[in-house]
N, CA, C and O atoms as a DFTB+ gen file, in Angstrom:
324 C
 N C O
     1  1      72.581      54.852      46.669
     2  2      73.169      55.478      47.828
     3  2      74.542      54.880      48.062
     4  3      74.708      53.662      48.016
     5  1      75.515      55.722      48.311
     6  2      76.875      55.262      48.570
     7  2      76.944      54.545      49.913
     8  3      76.182      54.854      50.829
     9  1      77.838      53.612      50.021
    10  2      78.003      52.863      51.263
    11  2      78.340      53.809      52.413
    12  3      79.263      54.617      52.313
    13  1      77.583      53.699      53.506
    14  2      77.847      54.525      54.669
    15  2      77.207      55.902      54.625
    16  3      77.278      56.641      55.607
    17  1      76.587      56.262      53.517
    18  2      75.964      57.580      53.405
    19  2      74.656      57.608      54.186
    20  3      74.021      56.572      54.382
    21  1      74.261      58.785      54.624
    22  2      73.007      58.940      55.345
    23  2      71.885      59.096      54.328
    24  3      71.927      60.004      53.498
    25  1      70.881      58.222      54.382
    26  2      69.779      58.316      53.423
    27  2      68.925      59.557      53.665
    28  3      68.920      60.109      54.766
    29  1      68.213      59.987      52.647
    30  2      67.417      61.206      52.715
    31  2      65.951      60.950      53.065
    32  3      65.232      61.903      53.362
    33  1      65.487      59.717      53.040
    34  2      64.086      59.432      53.332
    35  2      63.973      58.797      54.712
    36  3      64.914      58.865      55.502
    37  1      62.827      58.180      55.013
    38  2      62.653      57.643      56.357
    39  2      63.504      56.411      56.636
    40  3      63.486      55.904      57.758
    41  1      64.237      55.920      55.666
    42  2      65.155      54.814      55.939
    43  2      66.346      55.279      56.771
    44  3      67.171      54.464      57.185
    45  1      66.437      56.588      57.019
    46  2      67.484      57.098      57.915
    47  2      67.304      56.513      59.312
    48  3      68.263      56.449      60.081
    49  1      66.090      56.088      59.647
    50  2      65.829      55.485      60.950
    51  2      66.590      54.175      61.134
    52  3      66.771      53.718      62.263
    53  1      67.030      53.576      60.053
    54  2      67.762      52.318      60.132
    55  2      69.265      52.530      60.267
    56  3      70.017      51.561      60.368
    57  1      69.707      53.767      60.271
    58  2      71.130      54.078      60.383
    59  2      71.478      54.159      61.869
    60  3      71.408      55.228      62.476
    61  1      71.846      53.035      62.435
    62  2      72.076      52.937      63.867
    63  2      73.338      53.689      64.282
    64  3      73.380      54.260      65.372
    65  1      74.363      53.699      63.438
    66  2      75.634      54.330      63.817
    67  2      75.475      55.810      64.100
    68  3      76.226      56.365      64.902
    69  1      74.522      56.459      63.464
    70  2      74.323      57.886      63.680
    71  2      73.865      58.149      65.114
    72  3      74.395      59.033      65.788
    73  1      72.890      57.387      65.569
    74  2      72.437      57.519      66.955
    75  2      73.536      57.101      67.930
    76  3      73.684      57.706      68.992
    77  1      74.302      56.076      67.579
    78  2      75.392      55.607      68.445
    79  2      76.440      56.700      68.679
    80  3      76.952      56.840      69.790
    81  1      76.754      57.463      67.653
    82  2      77.746      58.541      67.799
    83  2      77.256      59.576      68.802
    84  3      78.001      59.970      69.699
    85  1      76.015      60.019      68.661
    86  2      75.471      61.011      69.586
    87  2      75.394      60.453      71.003
    88  3      75.752      61.142      71.958
    89  1      74.931      59.216      71.148
    90  2      74.850      58.615      72.479
    91  2      76.227      58.448      73.099
    92  3      76.390      58.660      74.301
    93  1      77.211      58.077      72.310
    94  2      78.576      57.935      72.821
    95  2      79.093      59.274      73.351
    96  3      79.632      59.341      74.456
    97  1      78.932      60.317      72.573
    98  2      79.396      61.639      73.010
    99  2      78.652      62.104      74.258
   100  3      79.239      62.744      75.131
   101  1      77.368      61.785      74.343
   102  2      76.568      62.202      75.496
   103  2      76.986      61.435      76.753
   104  3      77.070      62.026      77.829
   105  1      77.245      60.146      76.636
   106  2      77.560      59.330      77.815
   107  2      78.981      59.527      78.304
   108  3      79.325      59.016      79.370
   109  1      79.812      60.238      77.582
   110  2      81.177      60.487      78.026
   111  2      81.238      61.485      79.173
   112  3      82.317      61.714      79.721
   113  1      80.130      62.077      79.547
   114  2      80.107      63.087      80.600
   115  2      80.653      62.561      81.925
   116  3      81.352      63.290      82.629
   117  1      80.351      61.327      82.275
   118  2      80.735      60.803      83.575
   119  2      82.187      60.373      83.663
   120  3      82.705      60.238      84.772
   121  1      82.853      60.158      82.572
   122  2      84.230      59.682      82.568
   123  2      85.178      60.871      82.435
   124  3      85.123      61.806      83.233
   125  1      86.014      60.834      81.460
   126  2      86.909      61.960      81.193
   127  2      86.111      63.137      80.656
   128  3      84.935      63.009      80.314
   129  1      86.763      64.267      80.590
   130  2      86.126      65.448      80.009
   131  2      85.786      65.150      78.552
   132  3      86.685      64.860      77.762
   133  1      84.496      65.216      78.174
   134  2      84.143      64.946      76.782
   135  2      84.619      66.078      75.881
   136  3      84.841      67.196      76.347
   137  1      84.774      65.794      74.612
   138  2      85.188      66.860      73.693
   139  2      84.094      67.914      73.603
   140  3      82.906      67.592      73.595
   141  1      84.500      69.154      73.537
   142  2      83.544      70.252      73.388
   143  2      83.276      70.441      71.912
   144  3      84.138      70.900      71.162
   145  1      82.088      70.089      71.509
   146  2      81.707      70.228      70.103
   147  2      80.369      70.943      70.029
   148  3      79.528      70.811      70.918
   149  1      80.192      71.671      69.000
   150  2      78.921      72.353      68.775
   151  2      78.199      71.618      67.652
   152  3      78.704      71.504      66.535
   153  1      77.013      71.127      67.970
   154  2      76.202      70.435      66.970
   155  2      74.883      71.185      66.820
   156  3      74.425      71.830      67.763
   157  1      74.287      71.107      65.673
   158  2      72.959      71.701      65.523
   159  2      71.944      70.840      66.261
   160  3      72.203      69.663      66.515
   161  1      70.806      71.400      66.603
   162  2      69.745      70.600      67.211
   163  2      69.411      69.456      66.279
   164  3      69.131      69.662      65.098
   165  1      69.443      68.249      66.816
   166  2      69.235      67.044      66.020
   167  2      68.184      66.183      66.699
   168  3      68.360      65.784      67.850
   169  1      67.101      65.892      66.004
   170  2      66.040      65.049      66.530
   171  2      66.181      63.670      65.897
   172  3      66.170      63.527      64.675
   173  1      66.317      62.645      66.763
   174  2      66.413      61.263      66.295
   175  2      65.004      60.678      66.221
   176  3      64.179      60.910      67.105
   177  1      64.740      59.925      65.168
   178  2      63.433      59.299      64.986
   179  2      63.557      57.781      65.031
   180  3      64.527      57.206      64.538
   181  1      62.559      57.147      65.630
   182  2      62.398      55.694      65.569
   183  2      60.933      55.448      65.270
   184  3      60.050      55.963      65.956
   185  1      60.685      54.664      64.251
   186  2      59.315      54.379      63.838
   187  2      58.538      55.659      63.565
   188  3      57.360      55.768      63.903
   189  1      59.205      56.615      62.955
   190  2      58.653      57.896      62.547
   191  2      58.195      58.754      63.723
   192  3      57.369      59.651      63.557
   193  1      58.730      58.480      64.903
   194  2      58.421      59.266      66.097
   195  2      59.719      59.733      66.739
   196  3      60.708      59.000      66.721
   197  1      59.738      60.936      67.306
   198  2      60.947      61.416      67.978
   199  2      61.287      60.537      69.188
   200  3      60.413      60.227      69.997
   201  1      62.546      60.141      69.306
   202  2      62.968      59.323      70.453
   203  2      64.061      60.013      71.259
   204  3      64.257      59.671      72.426
   205  1      64.770      60.960      70.687
   206  2      65.807      61.715      71.405
   207  2      66.074      63.003      70.646
   208  3      65.908      63.087      69.429
   209  1      66.493      64.001      71.407
   210  2      66.795      65.304      70.819
   211  2      68.127      65.748      71.401
   212  3      68.240      65.980      72.605
   213  1      69.128      65.865      70.548
   214  2      70.467      66.278      70.971
   215  2      70.714      67.713      70.531
   216  3      70.313      68.124      69.442
   217  1      71.374      68.457      71.388
   218  2      71.783      69.817      71.072
   219  2      73.018      70.125      71.915
   220  3      73.376      69.342      72.795
   221  1      73.655      71.227      71.662
   222  2      74.805      71.588      72.493
   223  2      74.585      72.977      73.083
   224  3      73.933      73.835      72.488
   225  1      75.149      73.166      74.265
   226  2      75.050      74.460      74.932
   227  2      76.023      75.429      74.275
   228  3      76.778      75.050      73.380
   229  1      76.001      76.666      74.719
   230  2      76.883      77.670      74.124
   231  2      78.362      77.368      74.363
   232  3      79.217      77.827      73.607
   233  1      78.669      76.597      75.411
   234  2      80.078      76.240      75.660
   235  2      80.453      74.876      75.085
   236  3      81.552      74.384      75.341
   237  1      79.554      74.255      74.307
   238  2      79.875      73.014      73.616
   239  2      79.521      71.748      74.365
   240  3      79.895      70.658      73.931
   241  1      78.809      71.857      75.482
   242  2      78.398      70.658      76.211
   243  2      77.203      70.026      75.514
   244  3      76.216      70.703      75.228
   245  1      77.291      68.729      75.242
   246  2      76.215      68.019      74.562
   247  2      75.077      67.755      75.537
   248  3      75.303      67.271      76.646
   249  1      73.853      68.072      75.123
   250  2      72.675      67.862      75.947
   251  2      71.708      66.965      75.195
   252  3      71.610      67.022      73.969
   253  1      70.996      66.136      75.949
   254  2      70.039      65.206      75.358
   255  2      68.693      65.388      76.025
   256  3      68.587      65.399      77.252
   257  1      67.660      65.531      75.199
   258  2      66.295      65.599      75.705
   259  2      65.626      64.284      75.312
   260  3      65.645      63.895      74.145
   261  1      65.045      63.617      76.274
   262  2      64.352      62.375      75.941
   263  2      63.058      62.224      76.725
   264  3      62.411      61.179      76.655
   265  1      62.676      63.251      77.467
   266  2      61.401      63.252      78.170
   267  2      60.289      63.393      77.130
   268  3      60.457      64.110      76.143
   269  1      59.177      62.732      77.333
   270  2      58.101      62.763      76.337
   271  2      57.557      64.168      76.103
   272  3      57.146      64.483      74.986
   273  1      57.545      65.021      77.129
   274  2      57.044      66.385      76.901
   275  2      58.000      67.182      76.024
   276  3      57.561      68.052      75.272
   277  1      59.326      66.897      76.107
   278  2      60.304      67.564      75.246
   279  2      60.225      67.057      73.811
   280  3      60.554      67.777      72.869
   281  1      59.786      65.812      73.654
   282  2      59.754      65.198      72.331
   283  2      58.384      65.276      71.675
   284  3      58.142      64.623      70.660
   285  1      57.507      66.053      72.233
   286  2      56.206      66.271      71.623
   287  2      56.409      66.955      70.272
   288  3      57.100      67.971      70.202
   289  1      55.828      66.424      69.203
   290  2      56.031      67.035      67.876
   291  2      55.710      68.522      67.821
   292  3      56.363      69.267      67.091
   293  1      54.715      68.964      68.582
   294  2      54.371      70.393      68.574
   295  2      55.463      71.222      69.242
   296  3      55.768      72.325      68.788
   297  1      56.056      70.700      70.319
   298  2      57.152      71.411      70.991
   299  2      58.379      71.486      70.092
   300  3      59.070      72.504      70.053
   301  1      58.640      70.409      69.377
   302  2      59.787      70.393      68.453
   303  2      59.562      71.388      67.320
   304  3      60.453      72.163      66.972
   305  1      58.367      71.356      66.755
   306  2      58.058      72.268      65.650
   307  2      58.177      73.722      66.094
   308  3      58.683      74.561      65.348
   309  1      57.712      74.024      67.310
   310  2      57.790      75.385      67.835
   311  2      59.254      75.844      67.958
   312  3      59.564      77.014      67.731
   313  1      60.136      74.926      68.314
   314  2      61.553      75.250      68.464
   315  2      62.210      75.633      67.134
   316  3      63.087      76.495      67.092
   317  1      61.776      74.980      66.049
   318  2      62.400      75.196      64.758
   319  2      61.706      76.236      63.897
   320  3      62.284      76.687      62.907
   321  1      60.505      76.626      64.234
   322  2      59.794      77.641      63.451
   323  2      59.627      78.891      64.205
   324  3      59.049      79.849      63.691
């Protein structure tokens, strides 16, 4: 694997910078106007369990789901299938 590349197996859970980028963009809401970006629905995993779900609205506002009912594997699967 190249340095800095995102791994394809469950070792992706050890890539802290990926979660940091999403959290940084999400927490910018309270300060200046955050950049409007459109991201695909992205589910973050820790210990092979969903810990956060990031998505963007139609106008590019980043949204984060972290409630346990939103992170239920069945609810996530229903969203993608």
